Structure formats: structure tokens, C-alpha cells
N, C-alpha and C positions, 0 to 999 in steps of 0.2 A: 372817695368822691367818684361820682361817675365820669368817665371820660367821654369825649365828643363821639367816639366810634361806638361806644356802647349805649349811648343815648340814641344814636341812629339806628342801632340795631332794635332796641326796645321800641322805638317809634314804629318801625316796620312792623313788629309782632303786634302792637296794639292796633295799628291801622288795619291789619290784615283780619283782626278779630272782629271788627265792626261789621254790622249788617243793617239793612234797611228793611223794616217791617212796617207794612201800611204807611209808608211816608215818613217813619220815625227812625232816626239814627239809634241803634241800640247794641247791647252786649249781652251775651249769654253769662249768666251768673257762674255756670259750671266753667266756662272758658276763662272768665276773669279770675275765678279762683286759681287756676294754674299760673295765669299771667302775674299774679301777686304773690305766688310762692306759697300758698297754703296747700297742704297735702290732704288734711281731713275736711270733708264738706261740713260735718257738724261744727267744727270751729269756724268755718268761714261764715255759717249761717249766723253765728253770734255777732259777728261784725255787720252782717246785713241788717240784723235786728236793731243795732245801734244807729245805723244808717237811716232806717225807716223811722226811728225816734226823732233824728236830726230833721228829716224831712217834714215830719208831722208838726214839730215845734216852729219850723219856719213858714208854716202855713201852706205847705206843698200837698199834693194829691198823691198819696202813697200808692194807691192802686194804679195810678197812671205810670209812676216813675219805676215801680216795682211790680211788674205784671206776673202773676203766678200761671205758670203753665206746666205741663207735663210732657215727657218724651220717652220714647222707646230705645232701650239700649240692649245690645247683645250680651248674653251672659254665658255663652258657649253653647256648642252643639246646635247652633242654629236658634236656640231659644232666646226670647227676649223678655224683659220686664220694664215696667213703667217706673220712672224716677221723677222725683221733684225738680223743677227747673224754674228760673225766674228771668225774664227779659228785663233788662235795666236800661234806663235812658243814660245819656252822658252825665246828667245831674245826678242820678242814683250812683253811678260809677264814682263820681267825685266824692260823695258822701262816704261812701264805703273807704276809698282811698284816705279820706281824712281821718277816719277811725282806725286806720292801721298804724303799724310802727314805722315811722320815716327813716328810722335808721337802715331798714332795709331798702336796698337801692332800687328794687322794682316798685315798691311803694312810693318812695320819693318822687320817682319818675311819674308814677300814675297820678299822684296829688296835683302835679303841674300839667300832665297831659290832658286831663279831664277838665282843668280849670280854663285853659286858654281857648279863645274861640278861633284865632287863626291857627290851624293845626299845621305848625311848622317845627321842626326838630330844634332849629336855632332859637326860637322863642322859649320853647320848654327848657332848653339847656340853661339859658339866661335865667328863667325864673328858679330853677333848681340852685344855681349859683348865689342868686339873690337870698333865697331861703337859707342857704348854708351860711351866708354872711350874717344874716340876722340871728341864726342860732348861735353862732361863735361870740357875737355881740353880747347876747343874753347871758351866755356861759361866763364871759369876762366879767360882767356886773356880778354875777353870783360868786365868782372866785374873789373878786375884790371886796365885796360885802363880807365874806367869811374871813379874808385876811385882816380887814379893819377890826372885826370882832376879836380876832386872836391877838392883835396888837393892843388893843385896848386893855385887854387883860394883863399885857406885859408892861404896862405903864406909857403906852404911846397914845396921845390925843389925837383929835382930827388934823390939827396943824402939823403934827409929826408925821402922821400917815400921808399927808400931802407931800411933805418934804421927801419922804421915803420913796414914794411913787414917781415923783419927779426925778429923783436921782436914778431910779431903775430905768426911766425912759431914756435919760441921757446915756446910759450905759448900752442901751439896746440901740439907740438911733445915732450916738455920737453928737447929739445936739440937745441944747437945753429945750425945756417946753416952749418958751417964747419963739426961739429959732425955728423949731419944728413946725409951730402953727404958721409962722410966717412963710416958710417954704411950701407948705401944703395948702395955704390958703384957708386955714380954718379960723372962724370967727373966735375971738378971745374968750366969749363966755361959753363956748362949747368944748366937750371932751374931745381930745385928740382921736380917741378910739372910734368915734363916730364917723370918721373920715378915713380911716385905715383899710387897706385891703385885707381880706380874709386871713391870709397867711400871716400878717403882722397883728391881727387881732388874737390868733391863736398863740402866737410867739409870746405876747404880754400875758396871756392866760397862763401859759405854761410856766413862765417865770414867777409869776404871782402865786400859783399852786405849790411851787417848790419852796417859795419863802415861807408859805403858811406852815407847810409840813416840817421845814428845818427849823423855824422858830420854836416850835414845840419840841421836837426831837432834841436839839440842842439847848433847850431852855434859855433862850436868849431873852434880855431885857433892855429897854431904853432904845433910843433913836439910833445912837451911834453903832451899836452891835447888829441891830436889825438892818439898818441902813446898808451896812458892809454886806450882809447876807444877801439882801436884794439886789444890790449892784453886781455882786459875783454870779447870782443866777442869771440876771440879764445878759452879762457878758458871755456866759456860757451858751445861752440861747442865739446870741449874736454869732458867736463863733460857729455853732453849727449851721446857721443859715448861709454865712459866707462861704462855708466849705461846700454848700450845695448850690453856689452861685447866685445867692440872693443877698443883696447888700440893704438892709432894712430901710435907710434913709434914702435910698435912690428909687424905691418902689413907689409908683404912681400912686396919688390919693384916690379913693373911691368916692362914689356918689354919697351925699349925706344920707346916712342910714334911716334917719327919721322921715325923709322923703321917700326911701323906698318902703318903708313900712306903710306909710300912708297910702302909696300908690297901690301896694298889693291888698290892703284892706278895701279900697275902693272898687278895684277888680273883683274881689270876692263878693262884695255887695251887688255888683252889676251881675255876676254870674248867678246868684241866687234869684234875682229878679228875672233873668233871661230865662232860666231854665225852669221856673215855676210856670205851670200850665195856666192860661188866662182865667179859666173857670173850673168849678169843681165837677162839671159834667163831661170832662174829656173822657173819651173811650179809652180802655187799655189796648195796648197793641199786641 
């Protein structure tokens, strides 16, 4: 995950790459290619084409946001040649970043940099952290879904799965589900994971993933045997966290992840509306 100093360094690079052309803030596609870590222009053009489709589907003016131009570059011995270039609005850059691989740090940064209106490194950092937490929560859901399926094949029903998961939480946090919810202020009808910090979500995910694999490798069946496996895995994860100075039950709860997801979706809708030109007769820049 990006650290604060890395985010600030990327912030400076992206800010320095911006220019104003005919009163419009924009970025060179060739420059953005390098900022996002693409070495081949032809590969980057494929991403741009996907972004154009997204712009078109959202009712945006593609010619306005992706203005085709050309420029001369030196090719040696004082000779020059004309190459393809595109001037991109912030909205175009945002769509390009959204079509990139968010596992790459510079793309994860760009997705948030081009989304925020107030261009401050602190806000971008917060959005990146929120995005990573949402990704971690989604990953935990998938892991627990897979675990549930494996356990069902091993003779464990939904009630048994709930017991096993609860015993795993108690091993990890040293508190039962009711105690942990009271301590963290979690509503009784909501999963604890929706209020955990990212590191705790990933800890639960790691333990659940190990249980899924070991149940199959060891050919475990029934609640008792699988419960012991899941408890042991959570105790192992707890040991690692404590060795690194992290006591799971003492970590502060985070914002309700459903609220975070709603807020980001609302911001994204606002960004689409803000960046879309008011009419289809906008001149390209």
C-alpha cells in the first residue's frame, strides 16, 4: 500500500504534468502514459479507447475530453517526425485510470487524484485508504463464501458455519461476538467486519483462507474438527499481529463500510456530472 511520502511524491508529479490550454486544465496522453507506468504507446491507446467508450456511454463529448492533436519530436541528428498526441481533460484522465489495473500503485493513486475536486494529497490518501478497505471487505466476503461452500460439502450447515466463524472471531479478538460488538459499537444486526479497520479485515480473510485450504488438504469433516482448525488459524494470525505490535481487540473500529461505499458512489456520480460539458457544441482544446 502507498505510504504518505509516496503519495505526496506522486501528487507533485501529477500536478507538474498538468497544463492549461484555452482555459481548460488538461494532461498530455503521452505524459500520462509514463505517469501510469505504461511503456508502450500502443498498449496505452487500448486503455484510452476503453475510456472513450465509457465517456460515450455516460453521454459525454468524446472530442471535447479526448482532443486529438499532433506534435513533432526529435528522432536524432536534428531530424523530427510527427507523432499522434491527445490532450485529456481531468475527466478523461479519470476514465483512463478507472480502466487501468488498480493493483499498480500509480494507477490506484491516479484513480483518486483525478476523482477529487479539492486537489490535496491528504484527501487523495484518504480515498486510497477507503478504497483498499472496501476491496479488503469484498475479498473477505468472497473468501467466506468459498469457505461456506467447502464446509457444506464436509457436512456443515449454515448454523454450524456461523458457530465456526464465531469461534474463529473469539480466537482472533479474545472476545465473543456479542462482547466485540458492544465494545466496537456495532449494531446487532450487522457483521462485525463492516466496522473493522483494514488490517483486521485482512486478518480474518487470511485465517478463513487457510481454513478453506486445510479443510480440503486434511480432509476434515464435521463442526468439531473444522472448528478446531479455524480456531488454530485465527490464533496463528493473532500471534503474528501481536508480534508486530497490533492487538486485534484494541484496534479502533472504522466507519461503517456501507456508508463509505455510498459516499464514494455519490462522489463518483457528482464527478461524472461535473466533468461532462454542458452541451455537445463545446470546442476541443
